[in-house]
Structures are given as C-alpha cells and as structure tokens.
DRENRO-687818 format. One record per residue: chain; residue number from 1; x, y, z of N, C-alpha, C in turn. Coordinates in pm, whole numbers, plus 50000, padded with zeros to 5 digits. Layout:
<zados>
zado sese = A | zake = NUM | n_east = X | n_north = Y | n_up = Z | ca_east = X | ca_north = Y | ca_up = Z | c_east = X | c_north = Y | c_up = Z
...
</zados>
This chain:
<zados>
zado sese = A | zake = 1 | n_east = 46009 | n_north = 41626 | n_up = 50511 | ca_east = 45890 | ca_north = 41631 | ca_up = 50594 | c_east = 45821 | c_north = 41494 | c_up = 50598
zado sese = A | zake = 2 | n_east = 45816 | n_north = 41427 | n_up = 50485 | ca_east = 45755 | ca_north = 41294 | ca_up = 50481 | c_east = 45832 | c_north = 41196 | c_up = 50569
zado sese = A | zake = 3 | n_east = 45963 | n_north = 41210 | n_up = 50567 | ca_east = 46046 | ca_north = 41119 | ca_up = 50648 | c_east = 46014 | c_north = 41137 | c_up = 50796
zado sese = A | zake = 4 | n_east = 46002 | n_north = 41262 | n_up = 50840 | ca_east = 45970 | ca_north = 41293 | ca_up = 50980 | c_east = 45831 | c_north = 41240 | c_up = 51016
zado sese = A | zake = 5 | n_east = 45734 | n_north = 41262 | n_up = 50932 | ca_east = 45598 | ca_north = 41215 | ca_up = 50956 | c_east = 45593 | c_north = 41063 | c_up = 50960
zado sese = A | zake = 6 | n_east = 45667 | n_north = 40999 | n_up = 50871 | ca_east = 45672 | ca_north = 40852 | ca_up = 50868 | c_east = 45733 | c_north = 40799 | c_up = 50997
zado sese = A | zake = 7 | n_east = 45839 | n_north = 40864 | n_up = 51046 | ca_east = 45902 | ca_north = 40822 | ca_up = 51172 | c_east = 45804 | c_north = 40835 | c_up = 51288
zado sese = A | zake = 8 | n_east = 45729 | n_north = 40946 | n_up = 51293 | ca_east = 45629 | ca_north = 40964 | ca_up = 51399 | c_east = 45525 | c_north = 40854 | c_up = 51398
zado sese = A | zake = 9 | n_east = 45481 | n_north = 40816 | n_up = 51281 | ca_east = 45378 | ca_north = 40714 | ca_up = 51269 | c_east = 45432 | c_north = 40576 | c_up = 51304
zado sese = A | zake = 10 | n_east = 45557 | n_north = 40549 | n_up = 51270 | ca_east = 45612 | ca_north = 40416 | ca_up = 51295 | c_east = 45666 | c_north = 40398 | c_up = 51436
zado sese = A | zake = 11 | n_east = 45675 | n_north = 40505 | n_up = 51515 | ca_east = 45725 | ca_north = 40497 | ca_up = 51653 | c_east = 45626 | c_north = 40563 | c_up = 51751
zado sese = A | zake = 12 | n_east = 45506 | n_north = 40511 | n_up = 51760 | ca_east = 45405 | ca_north = 40579 | ca_up = 51844 | c_east = 45439 | c_north = 40578 | c_up = 51993
zado sese = A | zake = 13 | n_east = 45498 | n_north = 40471 | n_up = 52042 | ca_east = 45533 | ca_north = 40467 | ca_up = 52186 | c_east = 45639 | c_north = 40570 | c_up = 52220
zado sese = A | zake = 14 | n_east = 45738 | n_north = 40582 | n_up = 52136 | ca_east = 45843 | ca_north = 40682 | ca_up = 52159 | c_east = 45784 | c_north = 40822 | c_up = 52159
zado sese = A | zake = 15 | n_east = 45695 | n_north = 40848 | n_up = 52066 | ca_east = 45631 | ca_north = 40980 | ca_up = 52057 | c_east = 45551 | c_north = 41007 | c_up = 52184
zado sese = A | zake = 16 | n_east = 45477 | n_north = 40908 | n_up = 52232 | ca_east = 45397 | ca_north = 40926 | ca_up = 52353 | c_east = 45485 | c_north = 40949 | c_up = 52476
zado sese = A | zake = 17 | n_east = 45596 | n_north = 40875 | n_up = 52486 | ca_east = 45687 | ca_north = 40893 | ca_up = 52599 | c_east = 45748 | c_north = 41033 | c_up = 52595
zado sese = A | zake = 18 | n_east = 45793 | n_north = 41077 | n_up = 52478 | ca_east = 45850 | ca_north = 41211 | ca_up = 52465 | c_east = 45747 | c_north = 41320 | c_up = 52498
zado sese = A | zake = 19 | n_east = 45623 | n_north = 41301 | n_up = 52453 | ca_east = 45517 | ca_north = 41397 | ca_up = 52483 | c_east = 45487 | c_north = 41401 | c_up = 52632
zado sese = A | zake = 20 | n_east = 45487 | n_north = 41284 | n_up = 52697 | ca_east = 45461 | ca_north = 41279 | ca_up = 52841 | c_east = 45575 | c_north = 41347 | c_up = 52918
zado sese = A | zake = 21 | n_east = 45699 | n_north = 41324 | n_up = 52876 | ca_east = 45813 | ca_north = 41389 | ca_up = 52942 | c_east = 45806 | c_north = 41540 | c_up = 52927
zado sese = A | zake = 22 | n_east = 45776 | n_north = 41586 | n_up = 52806 | ca_east = 45764 | ca_north = 41731 | ca_up = 52784 | c_east = 45651 | c_north = 41789 | c_up = 52868
zado sese = A | zake = 23 | n_east = 45541 | n_north = 41718 | n_up = 52878 | ca_east = 45428 | ca_north = 41764 | ca_up = 52959 | c_east = 45466 | c_north = 41775 | c_up = 53105
zado sese = A | zake = 24 | n_east = 45537 | n_north = 41676 | n_up = 53157 | ca_east = 45580 | ca_north = 41681 | ca_up = 53297 | c_east = 45676 | c_north = 41796 | c_up = 53324
zado sese = A | zake = 25 | n_east = 45769 | n_north = 41818 | n_up = 53234 | ca_east = 45864 | ca_north = 41929 | ca_up = 53251 | c_east = 45791 | c_north = 42063 | c_up = 53250
zado sese = A | zake = 26 | n_east = 45700 | n_north = 42080 | n_up = 53156 | ca_east = 45627 | ca_north = 42206 | ca_up = 53146 | c_east = 45527 | c_north = 42222 | c_up = 53261
zado sese = A | zake = 27 | n_east = 45468 | n_north = 42113 | n_up = 53307 | ca_east = 45370 | ca_north = 42120 | ca_up = 53416 | c_east = 45437 | c_north = 42161 | c_up = 53546
zado sese = A | zake = 28 | n_east = 45563 | n_north = 42123 | n_up = 53564 | ca_east = 45635 | ca_north = 42160 | ca_up = 53686 | c_east = 45641 | c_north = 42313 | c_up = 53700
zado sese = A | zake = 29 | n_east = 45670 | n_north = 42382 | n_up = 53592 | ca_east = 45676 | ca_north = 42528 | ca_up = 53596 | c_east = 45537 | c_north = 42592 | c_up = 53592
zado sese = A | zake = 30 | n_east = 45441 | n_north = 42523 | n_up = 53535 | ca_east = 45306 | ca_north = 42578 | ca_up = 53525 | c_east = 45239 | c_north = 42593 | c_up = 53661
zado sese = A | zake = 31 | n_east = 45285 | n_north = 42520 | n_up = 53762 | ca_east = 45227 | ca_north = 42533 | ca_up = 53896 | c_east = 45252 | c_north = 42671 | c_up = 53954
zado sese = A | zake = 32 | n_east = 45352 | n_north = 42741 | n_up = 53905 | ca_east = 45386 | ca_north = 42873 | ca_up = 53958 | c_east = 45312 | c_north = 42987 | c_up = 53887
zado sese = A | zake = 33 | n_east = 45236 | n_north = 42956 | n_up = 53785 | ca_east = 45163 | ca_north = 43058 | ca_up = 53710 | c_east = 45045 | c_north = 43106 | c_up = 53794
zado sese = A | zake = 34 | n_east = 45031 | n_north = 43235 | n_up = 53806 | ca_east = 44920 | ca_north = 43295 | ca_up = 53881 | c_east = 44847 | c_north = 43393 | c_up = 53789
zado sese = A | zake = 35 | n_east = 44717 | n_north = 43399 | n_up = 53803 | ca_east = 44636 | ca_north = 43490 | ca_up = 53724 | c_east = 44586 | c_north = 43602 | c_up = 53814
zado sese = A | zake = 36 | n_east = 44608 | n_north = 43724 | n_up = 53773 | ca_east = 44561 | ca_north = 43840 | ca_up = 53848 | c_east = 44444 | c_north = 43899 | c_up = 53769
zado sese = A | zake = 37 | n_east = 44325 | n_north = 43881 | n_up = 53821 | ca_east = 44207 | ca_north = 43926 | ca_up = 53748 | c_east = 44159 | c_north = 44064 | c_up = 53794
zado sese = A | zake = 38 | n_east = 44224 | n_north = 44120 | n_up = 53894 | ca_east = 44182 | ca_north = 44250 | ca_up = 53944 | c_east = 44231 | c_north = 44362 | c_up = 53852
zado sese = A | zake = 39 | n_east = 44143 | n_north = 44451 | n_up = 53818 | ca_east = 44179 | ca_north = 44564 | ca_up = 53734 | c_east = 44273 | c_north = 44659 | c_up = 53808
zado sese = A | zake = 40 | n_east = 44258 | n_north = 44670 | n_up = 53938 | ca_east = 44339 | ca_north = 44763 | ca_up = 54017 | c_east = 44488 | c_north = 44730 | c_up = 54009
zado sese = A | zake = 41 | n_east = 44523 | n_north = 44608 | n_up = 53984 | ca_east = 44664 | ca_north = 44570 | ca_up = 53980 | c_east = 44736 | c_north = 44622 | c_up = 53856
zado sese = A | zake = 42 | n_east = 44663 | n_north = 44661 | n_up = 53753 | ca_east = 44726 | ca_north = 44708 | ca_up = 53630 | c_east = 44709 | c_north = 44858 | c_up = 53607
zado sese = A | zake = 43 | n_east = 44638 | n_north = 44926 | n_up = 53695 | ca_east = 44617 | ca_north = 45070 | ca_up = 53680 | c_east = 44736 | c_north = 45148 | c_up = 53736
zado sese = A | zake = 44 | n_east = 44772 | n_north = 45260 | n_up = 53673 | ca_east = 44887 | ca_north = 45337 | ca_up = 53722 | c_east = 44855 | c_north = 45408 | c_up = 53854
zado sese = A | zake = 45 | n_east = 44953 | n_north = 45409 | n_up = 53943 | ca_east = 44936 | ca_north = 45477 | ca_up = 54073 | c_east = 44938 | c_north = 45628 | c_up = 54052
zado sese = A | zake = 46 | n_east = 44852 | n_north = 45698 | n_up = 54126 | ca_east = 44850 | ca_north = 45845 | ca_up = 54121 | c_east = 44774 | c_north = 45905 | c_up = 54004
zado sese = A | zake = 47 | n_east = 44715 | n_north = 45826 | n_up = 53922 | ca_east = 44638 | ca_north = 45876 | ca_up = 53807 | c_east = 44501 | c_north = 45923 | c_up = 53856
zado sese = A | zake = 48 | n_east = 44456 | n_north = 46042 | n_up = 53814 | ca_east = 44324 | ca_north = 46091 | ca_up = 53857 | c_east = 44209 | c_north = 45998 | c_up = 53814
zado sese = A | zake = 49 | n_east = 44226 | n_north = 45933 | n_up = 53702 | ca_east = 44121 | ca_north = 45840 | ca_up = 53658 | c_east = 44112 | c_north = 45720 | c_up = 53753
zado sese = A | zake = 50 | n_east = 44224 | n_north = 45682 | n_up = 53811 | ca_east = 44224 | ca_north = 45572 | ca_up = 53906 | c_east = 44151 | c_north = 45614 | c_up = 54034
zado sese = A | zake = 51 | n_east = 44173 | n_north = 45738 | n_up = 54078 | ca_east = 44103 | ca_north = 45788 | ca_up = 54196 | c_east = 43952 | c_north = 45790 | c_up = 54172
zado sese = A | zake = 52 | n_east = 43911 | n_north = 45831 | n_up = 54053 | ca_east = 43769 | ca_north = 45830 | ca_up = 54017 | c_east = 43715 | c_north = 45687 | c_up = 54017
zado sese = A | zake = 53 | n_east = 43792 | n_north = 45596 | n_up = 53963 | ca_east = 43753 | ca_north = 45455 | ca_up = 53961 | c_east = 43734 | c_north = 45403 | c_up = 54104
zado sese = A | zake = 54 | n_east = 43827 | n_north = 45436 | n_up = 54193 | ca_east = 43818 | ca_north = 45391 | ca_up = 54332 | c_east = 43693 | c_north = 45447 | c_up = 54400
zado sese = A | zake = 55 | n_east = 43664 | n_north = 45575 | n_up = 54377 | ca_east = 43544 | ca_north = 45636 | ca_up = 54435 | c_east = 43417 | c_north = 45568 | c_up = 54382
zado sese = A | zake = 56 | n_east = 43414 | n_north = 45542 | n_up = 54254 | ca_east = 43299 | ca_north = 45476 | ca_up = 54193 | c_east = 43282 | c_north = 45336 | c_up = 54251
zado sese = A | zake = 57 | n_east = 43394 | n_north = 45265 | n_up = 54266 | ca_east = 43388 | ca_north = 45131 | ca_up = 54323 | c_east = 43339 | c_north = 45133 | c_up = 54467
zado sese = A | zake = 58 | n_east = 43382 | n_north = 45230 | n_up = 54545 | ca_east = 43335 | ca_north = 45242 | ca_up = 54683 | c_east = 43186 | c_north = 45271 | c_up = 54687
zado sese = A | zake = 59 | n_east = 43141 | n_north = 45357 | n_up = 54595 | ca_east = 43001 | ca_north = 45397 | ca_up = 54591 | c_east = 42910 | c_north = 45278 | c_up = 54556
zado sese = A | zake = 60 | n_east = 42950 | n_north = 45200 | n_up = 54453 | ca_east = 42867 | ca_north = 45090 | ca_up = 54407 | c_east = 42903 | c_north = 44956 | c_up = 54471
zado sese = A | zake = 61 | n_east = 43016 | n_north = 44948 | n_up = 54539 | ca_east = 43052 | ca_north = 44828 | ca_up = 54612 | c_east = 43119 | c_north = 44718 | c_up = 54532
zado sese = A | zake = 62 | n_east = 43142 | n_north = 44739 | n_up = 54405 | ca_east = 43203 | ca_north = 44634 | ca_up = 54324 | c_east = 43262 | c_north = 44696 | c_up = 54198
zado sese = A | zake = 63 | n_east = 43352 | n_north = 44622 | n_up = 54135 | ca_east = 43403 | ca_north = 44670 | ca_up = 54007 | c_east = 43353 | c_north = 44583 | c_up = 53892
zado sese = A | zake = 64 | n_east = 43246 | n_north = 44508 | n_up = 53919 | ca_east = 43181 | ca_north = 44434 | ca_up = 53811 | c_east = 43110 | c_north = 44533 | c_up = 53721
zado sese = A | zake = 65 | n_east = 43126 | n_north = 44516 | n_up = 53592 | ca_east = 43073 | ca_north = 44612 | ca_up = 53496 | c_east = 42974 | c_north = 44542 | c_up = 53405
zado sese = A | zake = 66 | n_east = 42865 | n_north = 44611 | n_up = 53377 | ca_east = 42769 | ca_north = 44563 | ca_up = 53280 | c_east = 42739 | c_north = 44677 | c_up = 53184
zado sese = A | zake = 67 | n_east = 42733 | n_north = 44646 | n_up = 53057 | ca_east = 42705 | ca_north = 44747 | ca_up = 52957 | c_east = 42573 | c_north = 44711 | c_up = 52891
zado sese = A | zake = 68 | n_east = 42485 | n_north = 44809 | n_up = 52885 | ca_east = 42355 | ca_north = 44789 | ca_up = 52821 | c_east = 42345 | c_north = 44882 | c_up = 52703
zado sese = A | zake = 69 | n_east = 42313 | n_north = 44828 | n_up = 52589 | ca_east = 42298 | ca_north = 44910 | ca_up = 52470 | c_east = 42152 | c_north = 44911 | c_up = 52425
zado sese = A | zake = 70 | n_east = 42107 | n_north = 45025 | n_up = 52381 | ca_east = 41971 | ca_north = 45038 | ca_up = 52331 | c_east = 41980 | c_north = 45090 | c_up = 52189
zado sese = A | zake = 71 | n_east = 41913 | n_north = 45022 | n_up = 52099 | ca_east = 41915 | ca_north = 45063 | ca_up = 51959 | c_east = 41774 | c_north = 45104 | c_up = 51920
zado sese = A | zake = 72 | n_east = 41763 | n_north = 45224 | n_up = 51870 | ca_east = 41633 | ca_north = 45276 | ca_up = 51830 | c_east = 41633 | c_north = 45290 | c_up = 51679
zado sese = A | zake = 73 | n_east = 41535 | n_north = 45228 | n_up = 51617 | ca_east = 41524 | ca_north = 45243 | ca_up = 51472 | c_east = 41402 | c_north = 45328 | c_up = 51441
zado sese = A | zake = 74 | n_east = 41417 | n_north = 45409 | n_up = 51343 | ca_east = 41304 | ca_north = 45497 | ca_up = 51309 | c_east = 41249 | c_north = 45468 | c_up = 51173
</zados>
C-alpha cells in the first residue's frame, strides 16, 4: 500500500491525466442518465390505491405533498 501511495505522490501529472481520462469516459455515458421524479411512473397499473391517488390529484390539482405534525404535551 505504501508503494502505491508513494507512486501516486511522485507522479502527480500521470494521476491527473488518468483521472481526466476516466472522467471523460464516464461523462460520455452520464449524458444519457435521466431522472424521473414523477410518482406516477413507479406506481403499479390497475391498483385501486393508484386510482384513489389519481382522483385525489385531480381534486387538489397537484401531487405535491406536505405533512404537518402537531404535538400536544399535557
């Protein structure tokens, strides 16, 4: 392990070039990554809970959710 660490320290330009090459290779494929933030895309089709969710969303106009908690101490 010391030998590997010593090599990294004594060859900084090589390490930077290798890191840049790896970054470019990985960045090429990263352009195809897409994020699906919609909950509807992961819900099962035909589930009654999904139908209820759709009705609720139509009623309120959005699927943004807020949770409010109230704590009562006596």
